[in-house]
PDB file of all heavy atoms in Angstrom:
ATOM      1  N   MET A   1       0.843  -1.184   0.000  1.00  0.00           N
ATOM      2  CA  MET A   1       0.000   0.000   0.000  1.00  0.00           C
ATOM      3  C   MET A   1       0.882   1.239   0.000  1.00  0.00           C
ATOM      4  O   MET A   1       1.937   1.248   0.597  1.00  0.00           O
ATOM      5  CB  MET A   1      -0.886   0.044   1.239  1.00  0.00           C
ATOM      6  CG  MET A   1      -2.043  -0.868   1.208  1.00  0.00           C
ATOM      7  SD  MET A   1      -3.145  -0.404   2.548  1.00  0.00           S
ATOM      8  CE  MET A   1      -3.924  -1.961   2.792  1.00  0.00           C
ATOM      9  N   THR A   2       0.342   2.249  -0.597  1.00  0.00           N
ATOM     10  CA  THR A   2       1.101   3.496  -0.606  1.00  0.00           C
ATOM     11  C   THR A   2       0.798   4.284   0.657  1.00  0.00           C
ATOM     12  O   THR A   2      -0.196   4.027   1.359  1.00  0.00           O
ATOM     13  CB  THR A   2       0.743   4.343  -1.837  1.00  0.00           C
ATOM     14  OG1 THR A   2      -0.622   4.740  -1.724  1.00  0.00           O
ATOM     15  CG2 THR A   2       0.958   3.568  -3.125  1.00  0.00           C
ATOM     16  N   ILE A   3       1.628   5.245   0.926  1.00  0.00           N
ATOM     17  CA  ILE A   3       1.451   6.079   2.109  1.00  0.00           C
ATOM     18  C   ILE A   3       0.148   6.874   2.025  1.00  0.00           C
ATOM     19  O   ILE A   3      -0.533   7.094   3.021  1.00  0.00           O
ATOM     20  CB  ILE A   3       2.679   7.006   2.328  1.00  0.00           C
ATOM     21  CG1 ILE A   3       2.603   7.708   3.690  1.00  0.00           C
ATOM     22  CG2 ILE A   3       2.774   8.025   1.222  1.00  0.00           C
ATOM     23  CD1 ILE A   3       2.905   6.810   4.821  1.00  0.00           C
ATOM     24  N   LYS A   4      -0.232   7.282   0.813  1.00  0.00           N
ATOM     25  CA  LYS A   4      -1.463   8.044   0.624  1.00  0.00           C
ATOM     26  C   LYS A   4      -2.678   7.197   1.005  1.00  0.00           C
ATOM     27  O   LYS A   4      -3.598   7.679   1.663  1.00  0.00           O
ATOM     28  CB  LYS A   4      -1.561   8.486  -0.836  1.00  0.00           C
ATOM     29  CG  LYS A   4      -2.550   9.588  -1.078  1.00  0.00           C
ATOM     30  CD  LYS A   4      -2.636   9.941  -2.557  1.00  0.00           C
ATOM     31  CE  LYS A   4      -1.578  10.968  -2.899  1.00  0.00           C
ATOM     32  NZ  LYS A   4      -1.760  11.504  -4.270  1.00  0.00           N
ATOM     33  N   THR A   5      -2.669   5.936   0.636  1.00  0.00           N
ATOM     34  CA  THR A   5      -3.774   5.033   0.974  1.00  0.00           C
ATOM     35  C   THR A   5      -3.843   4.804   2.479  1.00  0.00           C
ATOM     36  O   THR A   5      -4.926   4.806   3.077  1.00  0.00           O
ATOM     37  CB  THR A   5      -3.607   3.684   0.245  1.00  0.00           C
ATOM     38  OG1 THR A   5      -3.510   3.926  -1.155  1.00  0.00           O
ATOM     39  CG2 THR A   5      -4.767   2.760   0.524  1.00  0.00           C
ATOM     40  N   LEU A   6      -2.702   4.624   3.101  1.00  0.00           N
ATOM     41  CA  LEU A   6      -2.663   4.420   4.550  1.00  0.00           C
ATOM     42  C   LEU A   6      -3.171   5.647   5.302  1.00  0.00           C
ATOM     43  O   LEU A   6      -3.931   5.521   6.273  1.00  0.00           O
ATOM     44  CB  LEU A   6      -1.244   4.070   4.999  1.00  0.00           C
ATOM     45  CG  LEU A   6      -0.744   2.693   4.584  1.00  0.00           C
ATOM     46  CD1 LEU A   6       0.733   2.541   4.938  1.00  0.00           C
ATOM     47  CD2 LEU A   6      -1.554   1.610   5.264  1.00  0.00           C
ATOM     48  N   LEU A   7      -2.756   6.826   4.866  1.00  0.00           N
ATOM     49  CA  LEU A   7      -3.203   8.058   5.527  1.00  0.00           C
ATOM     50  C   LEU A   7      -4.709   8.277   5.339  1.00  0.00           C
ATOM     51  O   LEU A   7      -5.402   8.690   6.268  1.00  0.00           O
ATOM     52  CB  LEU A   7      -2.418   9.255   5.004  1.00  0.00           C
ATOM     53  CG  LEU A   7      -0.956   9.321   5.439  1.00  0.00           C
ATOM     54  CD1 LEU A   7      -0.253  10.489   4.764  1.00  0.00           C
ATOM     55  CD2 LEU A   7      -0.850   9.432   6.951  1.00  0.00           C
ATOM     56  N   THR A   8      -5.225   7.989   4.159  1.00  0.00           N
ATOM     57  CA  THR A   8      -6.654   8.124   3.905  1.00  0.00           C
ATOM     58  C   THR A   8      -7.448   7.160   4.773  1.00  0.00           C
ATOM     59  O   THR A   8      -8.461   7.529   5.379  1.00  0.00           O
ATOM     60  CB  THR A   8      -6.964   7.873   2.413  1.00  0.00           C
ATOM     61  OG1 THR A   8      -6.214   8.802   1.630  1.00  0.00           O
ATOM     62  CG2 THR A   8      -8.438   8.021   2.132  1.00  0.00           C
ATOM     63  N   THR A   9      -6.993   5.922   4.864  1.00  0.00           N
ATOM     64  CA  THR A   9      -7.660   4.924   5.695  1.00  0.00           C
ATOM     65  C   THR A   9      -7.649   5.343   7.162  1.00  0.00           C
ATOM     66  O   THR A   9      -8.660   5.237   7.863  1.00  0.00           O
ATOM     67  CB  THR A   9      -6.980   3.552   5.528  1.00  0.00           C
ATOM     68  OG1 THR A   9      -7.002   3.192   4.149  1.00  0.00           O
ATOM     69  CG2 THR A   9      -7.682   2.491   6.353  1.00  0.00           C
ATOM     70  N   ALA A  10      -6.519   5.837   7.629  1.00  0.00           N
ATOM     71  CA  ALA A  10      -6.419   6.283   9.019  1.00  0.00           C
ATOM     72  C   ALA A  10      -7.352   7.459   9.283  1.00  0.00           C
ATOM     73  O   ALA A  10      -8.021   7.518  10.324  1.00  0.00           O
ATOM     74  CB  ALA A  10      -4.982   6.656   9.349  1.00  0.00           C
ATOM     75  N   ALA A  11      -7.421   8.409   8.355  1.00  0.00           N
ATOM     76  CA  ALA A  11      -8.287   9.570   8.525  1.00  0.00           C
ATOM     77  C   ALA A  11      -9.758   9.169   8.555  1.00  0.00           C
ATOM     78  O   ALA A  11     -10.531   9.665   9.380  1.00  0.00           O
ATOM     79  CB  ALA A  11      -8.031  10.582   7.408  1.00  0.00           C
ATOM     80  N   LEU A  12     -10.162   8.278   7.675  1.00  0.00           N
ATOM     81  CA  LEU A  12     -11.547   7.824   7.657  1.00  0.00           C
ATOM     82  C   LEU A  12     -11.910   7.040   8.911  1.00  0.00           C
ATOM     83  O   LEU A  12     -13.003   7.171   9.451  1.00  0.00           O
ATOM     84  CB  LEU A  12     -11.814   6.985   6.409  1.00  0.00           C
ATOM     85  CG  LEU A  12     -11.817   7.759   5.089  1.00  0.00           C
ATOM     86  CD1 LEU A  12     -11.926   6.787   3.918  1.00  0.00           C
ATOM     87  CD2 LEU A  12     -12.943   8.770   5.051  1.00  0.00           C
ATOM     88  N   THR A  13     -11.003   6.238   9.382  1.00  0.00           N
ATOM     89  CA  THR A  13     -11.233   5.481  10.605  1.00  0.00           C
ATOM     90  C   THR A  13     -11.388   6.414  11.801  1.00  0.00           C
ATOM     91  O   THR A  13     -12.292   6.253  12.628  1.00  0.00           O
ATOM     92  CB  THR A  13     -10.079   4.491  10.854  1.00  0.00           C
ATOM     93  OG1 THR A  13      -9.979   3.616   9.730  1.00  0.00           O
ATOM     94  CG2 THR A  13     -10.308   3.682  12.120  1.00  0.00           C
ATOM     95  N   LEU A  14     -10.524   7.408  11.885  1.00  0.00           N
ATOM     96  CA  LEU A  14     -10.585   8.382  12.979  1.00  0.00           C
ATOM     97  C   LEU A  14     -11.877   9.189  12.907  1.00  0.00           C
ATOM     98  O   LEU A  14     -12.525   9.422  13.931  1.00  0.00           O
ATOM     99  CB  LEU A  14      -9.372   9.305  12.927  1.00  0.00           C
ATOM    100  CG  LEU A  14      -9.294  10.357  14.025  1.00  0.00           C
ATOM    101  CD1 LEU A  14      -9.208   9.686  15.396  1.00  0.00           C
ATOM    102  CD2 LEU A  14      -8.086  11.250  13.804  1.00  0.00           C
ATOM    103  N   ALA A  15     -12.277   9.607  11.715  1.00  0.00           N
ATOM    104  CA  ALA A  15     -13.510  10.382  11.561  1.00  0.00           C
ATOM    105  C   ALA A  15     -14.727   9.564  11.971  1.00  0.00           C
ATOM    106  O   ALA A  15     -15.631  10.072  12.636  1.00  0.00           O
ATOM    107  CB  ALA A  15     -13.646  10.851  10.114  1.00  0.00           C
ATOM    108  N   THR A  16     -14.763   8.310  11.608  1.00  0.00           N
ATOM    109  CA  THR A  16     -15.879   7.442  11.968  1.00  0.00           C
ATOM    110  C   THR A  16     -15.936   7.228  13.474  1.00  0.00           C
ATOM    111  O   THR A  16     -16.999   7.310  14.088  1.00  0.00           O
ATOM    112  CB  THR A  16     -15.761   6.087  11.247  1.00  0.00           C
ATOM    113  OG1 THR A  16     -15.719   6.310   9.850  1.00  0.00           O
ATOM    114  CG2 THR A  16     -16.929   5.185  11.587  1.00  0.00           C
ATOM    115  N   ALA A  17     -14.801   6.965  14.070  1.00  0.00           N
ATOM    116  CA  ALA A  17     -14.757   6.738  15.519  1.00  0.00           C
ATOM    117  C   ALA A  17     -15.153   8.000  16.275  1.00  0.00           C
ATOM    118  O   ALA A  17     -15.887   7.943  17.264  1.00  0.00           O
ATOM    119  CB  ALA A  17     -13.361   6.288  15.936  1.00  0.00           C
ATOM    120  N   THR A  18     -14.695   9.142  15.813  1.00  0.00           N
ATOM    121  CA  THR A  18     -15.017  10.405  16.472  1.00  0.00           C
ATOM    122  C   THR A  18     -16.494  10.721  16.360  1.00  0.00           C
ATOM    123  O   THR A  18     -17.122  11.132  17.332  1.00  0.00           O
ATOM    124  CB  THR A  18     -14.184  11.553  15.863  1.00  0.00           C
ATOM    125  OG1 THR A  18     -12.806  11.230  15.975  1.00  0.00           O
ATOM    126  CG2 THR A  18     -14.444  12.859  16.568  1.00  0.00           C
ATOM    127  N   SER A  19     -17.080  10.530  15.189  1.00  0.00           N
ATOM    128  CA  SER A  19     -18.499  10.836  15.026  1.00  0.00           C
ATOM    129  C   SER A  19     -19.368   9.875  15.826  1.00  0.00           C
ATOM    130  O   SER A  19     -20.398  10.266  16.365  1.00  0.00           O
ATOM    131  CB  SER A  19     -18.899  10.814  13.550  1.00  0.00           C
ATOM    132  OG  SER A  19     -18.804   9.513  13.030  1.00  0.00           O
ATOM    133  N   SER A  20     -18.975   8.635  15.937  1.00  0.00           N
ATOM    134  CA  SER A  20     -19.726   7.673  16.735  1.00  0.00           C
ATOM    135  C   SER A  20     -19.681   8.046  18.209  1.00  0.00           C
ATOM    136  O   SER A  20     -20.682   7.980  18.914  1.00  0.00           O
ATOM    137  CB  SER A  20     -19.164   6.262  16.558  1.00  0.00           C
ATOM    138  OG  SER A  20     -19.342   5.826  15.242  1.00  0.00           O
ATOM    139  N   PHE A  21     -18.524   8.463  18.677  1.00  0.00           N
ATOM    140  CA  PHE A  21     -18.378   8.867  20.074  1.00  0.00           C
ATOM    141  C   PHE A  21     -19.180  10.125  20.345  1.00  0.00           C
ATOM    142  O   PHE A  21     -19.864  10.233  21.355  1.00  0.00           O
ATOM    143  CB  PHE A  21     -16.901   9.099  20.410  1.00  0.00           C
ATOM    144  CG  PHE A  21     -16.689   9.620  21.807  1.00  0.00           C
ATOM    145  CD1 PHE A  21     -16.822   8.780  22.888  1.00  0.00           C
ATOM    146  CD2 PHE A  21     -16.380  10.945  22.030  1.00  0.00           C
ATOM    147  CE1 PHE A  21     -16.641   9.245  24.180  1.00  0.00           C
ATOM    148  CE2 PHE A  21     -16.190  11.426  23.311  1.00  0.00           C
ATOM    149  CZ  PHE A  21     -16.328  10.575  24.388  1.00  0.00           C
ATOM    150  N   ALA A  22     -19.118  11.091  19.433  1.00  0.00           N
ATOM    151  CA  ALA A  22     -19.814  12.359  19.631  1.00  0.00           C
ATOM    152  C   ALA A  22     -21.320  12.151  19.674  1.00  0.00           C
ATOM    153  O   ALA A  22     -22.014  12.814  20.434  1.00  0.00           O
ATOM    154  CB  ALA A  22     -19.436  13.340  18.528  1.00  0.00           C
ATOM    155  N   SER A  23     -21.833  11.267  18.870  1.00  0.00           N
ATOM    156  CA  SER A  23     -23.275  11.046  18.857  1.00  0.00           C
ATOM    157  C   SER A  23     -23.753  10.408  20.155  1.00  0.00           C
ATOM    158  O   SER A  23     -24.919  10.535  20.508  1.00  0.00           O
ATOM    159  CB  SER A  23     -23.682  10.197  17.659  1.00  0.00           C
ATOM    160  OG  SER A  23     -23.188   8.886  17.790  1.00  0.00           O
ATOM    161  N   CYS A  24     -22.881   9.742  20.867  1.00  0.00           N
ATOM    162  CA  CYS A  24     -23.263   9.132  22.142  1.00  0.00           C
ATOM    163  C   CYS A  24     -23.266  10.143  23.281  1.00  0.00           C
ATOM    164  O   CYS A  24     -23.860   9.893  24.315  1.00  0.00           O
ATOM    165  CB  CYS A  24     -22.308   7.998  22.493  1.00  0.00           C
ATOM    166  SG  CYS A  24     -22.503   6.561  21.450  1.00  0.00           S
ATOM    167  N   GLN A  25     -22.612  11.248  23.112  1.00  0.00           N
ATOM    168  CA  GLN A  25     -22.463  12.213  24.193  1.00  0.00           C
ATOM    169  C   GLN A  25     -23.603  13.222  24.273  1.00  0.00           C
ATOM    170  O   GLN A  25     -23.910  13.729  25.331  1.00  0.00           O
ATOM    171  CB  GLN A  25     -21.133  12.968  24.044  1.00  0.00           C
ATOM    172  CG  GLN A  25     -19.936  12.071  24.166  1.00  0.00           C
ATOM    173  CD  GLN A  25     -19.867  11.369  25.500  1.00  0.00           C
ATOM    174  OE1 GLN A  25     -20.052  11.989  26.542  1.00  0.00           O
ATOM    175  NE2 GLN A  25     -19.648  10.077  25.493  1.00  0.00           N
ATOM    176  N   TRP A  26     -24.211  13.546  23.140  1.00  0.00           N
ATOM    177  CA  TRP A  26     -25.238  14.580  23.126  1.00  0.00           C
ATOM    178  C   TRP A  26     -26.535  14.025  22.591  1.00  0.00           C
ATOM    179  O   TRP A  26     -26.564  13.054  21.867  1.00  0.00           O
ATOM    180  CB  TRP A  26     -24.769  15.750  22.255  1.00  0.00           C
ATOM    181  CG  TRP A  26     -23.588  16.423  22.855  1.00  0.00           C
ATOM    182  CD1 TRP A  26     -23.594  17.313  23.888  1.00  0.00           C
ATOM    183  CD2 TRP A  26     -22.225  16.236  22.503  1.00  0.00           C
ATOM    184  NE1 TRP A  26     -22.324  17.693  24.190  1.00  0.00           N
ATOM    185  CE2 TRP A  26     -21.458  17.050  23.354  1.00  0.00           C
ATOM    186  CE3 TRP A  26     -21.567  15.464  21.548  1.00  0.00           C
ATOM    187  CZ2 TRP A  26     -20.081  17.109  23.275  1.00  0.00           C
ATOM    188  CZ3 TRP A  26     -20.194  15.527  21.480  1.00  0.00           C
ATOM    189  CH2 TRP A  26     -19.468  16.345  22.341  1.00  0.00           C
ATOM    190  N   GLY A  27     -27.608  14.689  22.930  1.00  0.00           N
ATOM    191  CA  GLY A  27     -28.897  14.306  22.399  1.00  0.00           C
ATOM    192  C   GLY A  27     -29.645  13.284  23.232  1.00  0.00           C
ATOM    193  O   GLY A  27     -30.698  12.810  22.835  1.00  0.00           O
ATOM    194  N   HIS A  28     -29.129  12.958  24.404  1.00  0.00           N
ATOM    195  CA  HIS A  28     -29.838  12.009  25.260  1.00  0.00           C
ATOM    196  C   HIS A  28     -31.020  12.717  25.905  1.00  0.00           C
ATOM    197  O   HIS A  28     -30.930  13.847  26.326  1.00  0.00           O
ATOM    198  CB  HIS A  28     -28.917  11.462  26.363  1.00  0.00           C
ATOM    199  CG  HIS A  28     -27.922  10.480  25.858  1.00  0.00           C
ATOM    200  ND1 HIS A  28     -28.167   9.134  25.831  1.00  0.00           N
ATOM    201  CD2 HIS A  28     -26.693  10.634  25.338  1.00  0.00           C
ATOM    202  CE1 HIS A  28     -27.125   8.511  25.329  1.00  0.00           C
ATOM    203  NE2 HIS A  28     -26.215   9.405  25.018  1.00  0.00           N
ATOM    204  N   GLU A  29     -32.095  12.021  25.967  1.00  0.00           N
ATOM    205  CA  GLU A  29     -33.267  12.545  26.642  1.00  0.00           C
ATOM    206  C   GLU A  29     -33.438  11.819  27.969  1.00  0.00           C
ATOM    207  O   GLU A  29     -32.947  10.724  28.155  1.00  0.00           O
ATOM    208  CB  GLU A  29     -34.515  12.340  25.787  1.00  0.00           C
ATOM    209  CG  GLU A  29     -34.478  13.142  24.500  1.00  0.00           C
ATOM    210  CD  GLU A  29     -35.736  12.938  23.681  1.00  0.00           C
ATOM    211  OE1 GLU A  29     -36.736  12.449  24.232  1.00  0.00           O
ATOM    212  OE2 GLU A  29     -35.687  13.280  22.504  1.00  0.00           O
ATOM    213  N   GLU A  30     -34.136  12.456  28.858  1.00  0.00           N
ATOM    214  CA  GLU A  30     -34.393  11.842  30.153  1.00  0.00           C
ATOM    215  C   GLU A  30     -35.287  10.625  29.970  1.00  0.00           C
ATOM    216  O   GLU A  30     -36.216  10.630  29.170  1.00  0.00           O
ATOM    217  CB  GLU A  30     -35.091  12.872  31.054  1.00  0.00           C
ATOM    218  CG  GLU A  30     -35.192  12.432  32.487  1.00  0.00           C
ATOM    219  CD  GLU A  30     -35.715  13.545  33.374  1.00  0.00           C
ATOM    220  OE1 GLU A  30     -35.306  14.685  33.187  1.00  0.00           O
ATOM    221  OE2 GLU A  30     -36.547  13.223  34.230  1.00  0.00           O
ATOM    222  N   ALA A  31     -35.008   9.579  30.712  1.00  0.00           N
ATOM    223  CA  ALA A  31     -35.822   8.364  30.634  1.00  0.00           C
ATOM    224  C   ALA A  31     -37.226   8.651  31.148  1.00  0.00           C
ATOM    225  O   ALA A  31     -37.419   9.443  32.066  1.00  0.00           O
ATOM    226  CB  ALA A  31     -35.184   7.259  31.456  1.00  0.00           C
ATOM    227  N   LYS A  32     -38.196   8.013  30.550  1.00  0.00           N
ATOM    228  CA  LYS A  32     -39.592   8.211  30.942  1.00  0.00           C
ATOM    229  C   LYS A  32     -40.116   6.949  31.607  1.00  0.00           C
ATOM    230  O   LYS A  32     -39.866   5.849  31.160  1.00  0.00           O
ATOM    231  CB  LYS A  32     -40.457   8.516  29.715  1.00  0.00           C
ATOM    232  CG  LYS A  32     -39.995   9.708  28.911  1.00  0.00           C
ATOM    233  CD  LYS A  32     -40.173  10.995  29.653  1.00  0.00           C
ATOM    234  CE  LYS A  32     -39.764  12.162  28.774  1.00  0.00           C
ATOM    235  NZ  LYS A  32     -39.340  13.304  29.468  1.00  0.00           N
ATOM    236  N   MET A  33     -40.859   7.133  32.675  1.00  0.00           N
ATOM    237  CA  MET A  33     -41.474   6.024  33.389  1.00  0.00           C
ATOM    238  C   MET A  33     -42.861   5.795  32.816  1.00  0.00           C
ATOM    239  O   MET A  33     -43.615   6.731  32.624  1.00  0.00           O
ATOM    240  CB  MET A  33     -41.566   6.364  34.880  1.00  0.00           C
ATOM    241  CG  MET A  33     -42.229   5.338  35.720  1.00  0.00           C
ATOM    242  SD  MET A  33     -41.185   3.909  35.864  1.00  0.00           S
ATOM    243  CE  MET A  33     -42.129   2.930  36.992  1.00  0.00           C
ATOM    244  N   THR A  34     -43.199   4.567  32.528  1.00  0.00           N
ATOM    245  CA  THR A  34     -44.528   4.234  32.021  1.00  0.00           C
ATOM    246  C   THR A  34     -45.283   3.455  33.091  1.00  0.00           C
ATOM    247  O   THR A  34     -44.800   2.442  33.583  1.00  0.00           O
ATOM    248  CB  THR A  34     -44.419   3.379  30.743  1.00  0.00           C
ATOM    249  OG1 THR A  34     -43.642   4.078  29.783  1.00  0.00           O
ATOM    250  CG2 THR A  34     -45.784   3.078  30.183  1.00  0.00           C
ATOM    251  N   CYS A  35     -46.448   3.964  33.418  1.00  0.00           N
ATOM    252  CA  CYS A  35     -47.282   3.313  34.427  1.00  0.00           C
ATOM    253  C   CYS A  35     -48.483   2.662  33.758  1.00  0.00           C
ATOM    254  O   CYS A  35     -48.894   3.048  32.667  1.00  0.00           O
ATOM    255  CB  CYS A  35     -47.773   4.336  35.446  1.00  0.00           C
ATOM    256  SG  CYS A  35     -46.433   5.056  36.421  1.00  0.00           S
ATOM    257  N   ALA A  36     -49.058   1.702  34.435  1.00  0.00           N
ATOM    258  CA  ALA A  36     -50.241   0.999  33.929  1.00  0.00           C
ATOM    259  C   ALA A  36     -51.434   1.947  33.889  1.00  0.00           C
ATOM    260  O   ALA A  36     -51.456   2.982  34.554  1.00  0.00           O
ATOM    261  CB  ALA A  36     -50.559  -0.187  34.826  1.00  0.00           C
ATOM    262  N   THR A  37     -52.447   1.577  33.118  1.00  0.00           N
ATOM    263  CA  THR A  37     -53.669   2.367  33.030  1.00  0.00           C
ATOM    264  C   THR A  37     -54.289   2.513  34.413  1.00  0.00           C
ATOM    265  O   THR A  37     -54.367   1.545  35.170  1.00  0.00           O
ATOM    266  CB  THR A  37     -54.675   1.680  32.082  1.00  0.00           C
ATOM    267  OG1 THR A  37     -54.033   1.490  30.826  1.00  0.00           O
ATOM    268  CG2 THR A  37     -55.923   2.510  31.902  1.00  0.00           C
ATOM    269  N   GLY A  38     -54.685   3.734  34.743  1.00  0.00           N
ATOM    270  CA  GLY A  38     -55.298   3.993  36.047  1.00  0.00           C
ATOM    271  C   GLY A  38     -54.295   4.375  37.115  1.00  0.00           C
ATOM    272  O   GLY A  38     -54.657   4.562  38.269  1.00  0.00           O
ATOM    273  N   THR A  39     -53.031   4.464  36.747  1.00  0.00           N
ATOM    274  CA  THR A  39     -52.006   4.883  37.695  1.00  0.00           C
ATOM    275  C   THR A  39     -51.218   6.044  37.096  1.00  0.00           C
ATOM    276  O   THR A  39     -51.236   6.273  35.888  1.00  0.00           O
ATOM    277  CB  THR A  39     -51.039   3.732  38.043  1.00  0.00           C
ATOM    278  OG1 THR A  39     -50.363   3.316  36.860  1.00  0.00           O
ATOM    279  CG2 THR A  39     -51.769   2.555  38.653  1.00  0.00           C
ATOM    280  N   VAL A  40     -50.534   6.753  37.960  1.00  0.00           N
ATOM    281  CA  VAL A  40     -49.712   7.881  37.532  1.00  0.00           C
ATOM    282  C   VAL A  40     -48.385   7.816  38.290  1.00  0.00           C
ATOM    283  O   VAL A  40     -48.328   7.332  39.427  1.00  0.00           O
ATOM    284  CB  VAL A  40     -50.447   9.226  37.791  1.00  0.00           C
ATOM    285  CG1 VAL A  40     -50.656   9.486  39.268  1.00  0.00           C
ATOM    286  CG2 VAL A  40     -49.708  10.373  37.142  1.00  0.00           C
ATOM    287  N   TYR A  41     -47.315   8.289  37.635  1.00  0.00           N
ATOM    288  CA  TYR A  41     -45.989   8.225  38.253  1.00  0.00           C
ATOM    289  C   TYR A  41     -45.854   9.278  39.340  1.00  0.00           C
ATOM    290  O   TYR A  41     -46.179  10.452  39.143  1.00  0.00           O
ATOM    291  CB  TYR A  41     -44.904   8.423  37.196  1.00  0.00           C
ATOM    292  CG  TYR A  41     -43.506   8.346  37.764  1.00  0.00           C
ATOM    293  CD1 TYR A  41     -42.987   7.143  38.180  1.00  0.00           C
ATOM    294  CD2 TYR A  41     -42.728   9.483  37.891  1.00  0.00           C
ATOM    295  CE1 TYR A  41     -41.711   7.059  38.713  1.00  0.00           C
ATOM    296  CE2 TYR A  41     -41.452   9.413  38.417  1.00  0.00           C
ATOM    297  CZ  TYR A  41     -40.949   8.202  38.830  1.00  0.00           C
ATOM    298  OH  TYR A  41     -39.687   8.136  39.358  1.00  0.00           O
ATOM    299  N   ASP A  42     -45.361   8.878  40.497  1.00  0.00           N
ATOM    300  CA  ASP A  42     -45.104   9.776  41.630  1.00  0.00           C
ATOM    301  C   ASP A  42     -43.603   9.895  41.801  1.00  0.00           C
ATOM    302  O   ASP A  42     -42.936   8.928  42.185  1.00  0.00           O
ATOM    303  CB  ASP A  42     -45.764   9.225  42.899  1.00  0.00           C
ATOM    304  CG  ASP A  42     -45.509  10.120  44.103  1.00  0.00           C
ATOM    305  OD1 ASP A  42     -45.423  11.349  43.939  1.00  0.00           O
ATOM    306  OD2 ASP A  42     -45.396   9.572  45.219  1.00  0.00           O
ATOM    307  N   ALA A  43     -43.061  11.070  41.486  1.00  0.00           N
ATOM    308  CA  ALA A  43     -41.613  11.276  41.528  1.00  0.00           C
ATOM    309  C   ALA A  43     -41.057  11.191  42.946  1.00  0.00           C
ATOM    310  O   ALA A  43     -39.911  10.784  43.143  1.00  0.00           O
ATOM    311  CB  ALA A  43     -41.261  12.631  40.915  1.00  0.00           C
ATOM    312  N   ASP A  44     -41.861  11.559  43.944  1.00  0.00           N
ATOM    313  CA  ASP A  44     -41.381  11.515  45.329  1.00  0.00           C
ATOM    314  C   ASP A  44     -41.075  10.090  45.786  1.00  0.00           C
ATOM    315  O   ASP A  44     -40.088   9.840  46.470  1.00  0.00           O
ATOM    316  CB  ASP A  44     -42.407  12.144  46.272  1.00  0.00           C
ATOM    317  CG  ASP A  44     -42.562  13.643  46.020  1.00  0.00           C
ATOM    318  OD1 ASP A  44     -41.578  14.278  45.578  1.00  0.00           O
ATOM    319  OD2 ASP A  44     -43.664  14.163  46.259  1.00  0.00           O
ATOM    320  N   SER A  45     -41.934   9.157  45.401  1.00  0.00           N
ATOM    321  CA  SER A  45     -41.742   7.762  45.827  1.00  0.00           C
ATOM    322  C   SER A  45     -41.114   6.909  44.740  1.00  0.00           C
ATOM    323  O   SER A  45     -40.837   5.743  44.952  1.00  0.00           O
ATOM    324  CB  SER A  45     -43.069   7.156  46.254  1.00  0.00           C
ATOM    325  OG  SER A  45     -43.942   7.084  45.136  1.00  0.00           O
ATOM    326  N   ASN A  46     -40.910   7.500  43.547  1.00  0.00           N
ATOM    327  CA  ASN A  46     -40.355   6.763  42.394  1.00  0.00           C
ATOM    328  C   ASN A  46     -41.160   5.521  42.081  1.00  0.00           C
ATOM    329  O   ASN A  46     -40.609   4.454  41.813  1.00  0.00           O
ATOM    330  CB  ASN A  46     -38.891   6.394  42.635  1.00  0.00           C
ATOM    331  CG  ASN A  46     -37.990   7.601  42.625  1.00  0.00           C
ATOM    332  OD1 ASN A  46     -38.219   8.548  41.886  1.00  0.00           O
ATOM    333  ND2 ASN A  46     -36.963   7.583  43.447  1.00  0.00           N
ATOM    334  N   SER A  47     -42.487   5.643  42.127  1.00  0.00           N
ATOM    335  CA  SER A  47     -43.342   4.503  41.821  1.00  0.00           C
ATOM    336  C   SER A  47     -44.660   5.001  41.222  1.00  0.00           C
ATOM    337  O   SER A  47     -44.937   6.194  41.217  1.00  0.00           O
ATOM    338  CB  SER A  47     -43.638   3.694  43.093  1.00  0.00           C
ATOM    339  OG  SER A  47     -44.334   4.475  44.023  1.00  0.00           O
ATOM    340  N   CYS A  48     -45.450   4.064  40.733  1.00  0.00           N
ATOM    341  CA  CYS A  48     -46.760   4.395  40.180  1.00  0.00           C
ATOM    342  C   CYS A  48     -47.797   4.331  41.292  1.00  0.00           C
ATOM    343  O   CYS A  48     -47.813   3.405  42.081  1.00  0.00           O
ATOM    344  CB  CYS A  48     -47.124   3.415  39.065  1.00  0.00           C
ATOM    345  SG  CYS A  48     -46.018   3.538  37.645  1.00  0.00           S
ATOM    346  N   LYS A  49     -48.661   5.336  41.322  1.00  0.00           N
ATOM    347  CA  LYS A  49     -49.715   5.405  42.334  1.00  0.00           C
ATOM    348  C   LYS A  49     -51.065   5.334  41.643  1.00  0.00           C
ATOM    349  O   LYS A  49     -51.241   5.871  40.548  1.00  0.00           O
ATOM    350  CB  LYS A  49     -49.621   6.716  43.126  1.00  0.00           C
ATOM    351  CG  LYS A  49     -48.323   6.887  43.878  1.00  0.00           C
ATOM    352  CD  LYS A  49     -48.255   5.953  45.051  1.00  0.00           C
ATOM    353  CE  LYS A  49     -46.974   6.204  45.825  1.00  0.00           C
ATOM    354  NZ  LYS A  49     -46.845   5.391  46.983  1.00  0.00           N
ATOM    355  N   VAL A  50     -52.027   4.690  42.286  1.00  0.00           N
ATOM    356  CA  VAL A  50     -53.379   4.570  41.747  1.00  0.00           C
ATOM    357  C   VAL A  50     -54.032   5.942  41.781  1.00  0.00           C
ATOM    358  O   VAL A  50     -53.955   6.668  42.780  1.00  0.00           O
ATOM    359  CB  VAL A  50     -54.214   3.564  42.563  1.00  0.00           C
ATOM    360  CG1 VAL A  50     -55.651   3.524  42.071  1.00  0.00           C
ATOM    361  CG2 VAL A  50     -53.576   2.198  42.496  1.00  0.00           C
ATOM    362  N   VAL A  51     -54.666   6.316  40.653  1.00  0.00           N
ATOM    363  CA  VAL A  51     -55.364   7.593  40.568  1.00  0.00           C
ATOM    364  C   VAL A  51     -56.725   7.431  41.241  1.00  0.00           C
ATOM    365  O   VAL A  51     -57.484   6.534  40.886  1.00  0.00           O
ATOM    366  CB  VAL A  51     -55.554   8.026  39.095  1.00  0.00           C
ATOM    367  CG1 VAL A  51     -56.334   9.321  39.019  1.00  0.00           C
ATOM    368  CG2 VAL A  51     -54.213   8.157  38.408  1.00  0.00           C
ATOM    369  N   SER A  52     -57.026   8.281  42.201  1.00  0.00           N
ATOM    370  CA  SER A  52     -58.323   8.197  42.871  1.00  0.00           C
ATOM    371  C   SER A  52     -59.239   9.284  42.328  1.00  0.00           C
ATOM    372  O   SER A  52     -58.804  10.375  41.989  1.00  0.00           O
ATOM    373  CB  SER A  52     -58.164   8.359  44.389  1.00  0.00           C
ATOM    374  OG  SER A  52     -57.583   9.616  44.678  1.00  0.00           O
ATOM    375  N   GLY A  53     -60.522   8.955  42.265  1.00  0.00           N
ATOM    376  CA  GLY A  53     -61.495   9.953  41.829  1.00  0.00           C
ATOM    377  C   GLY A  53     -62.032   9.617  40.551  1.00  0.00           C
ATOM    378  O   GLY A  53     -62.428   9.790  39.607  1.00  0.00           O
TER     379      GLY A  53
END
């Protein structure tokens, strides 16, 4: 292989690795809790509570 091919391969590998890492760092959303029908999430107790009324 020529030096030009090796440098191009190294640059593409680095760019791919960097973009994959960057995409993991930003754009995360907070996890959402899903409760069963008739219940609602209570952040104080970190559990689902039955809705009364």
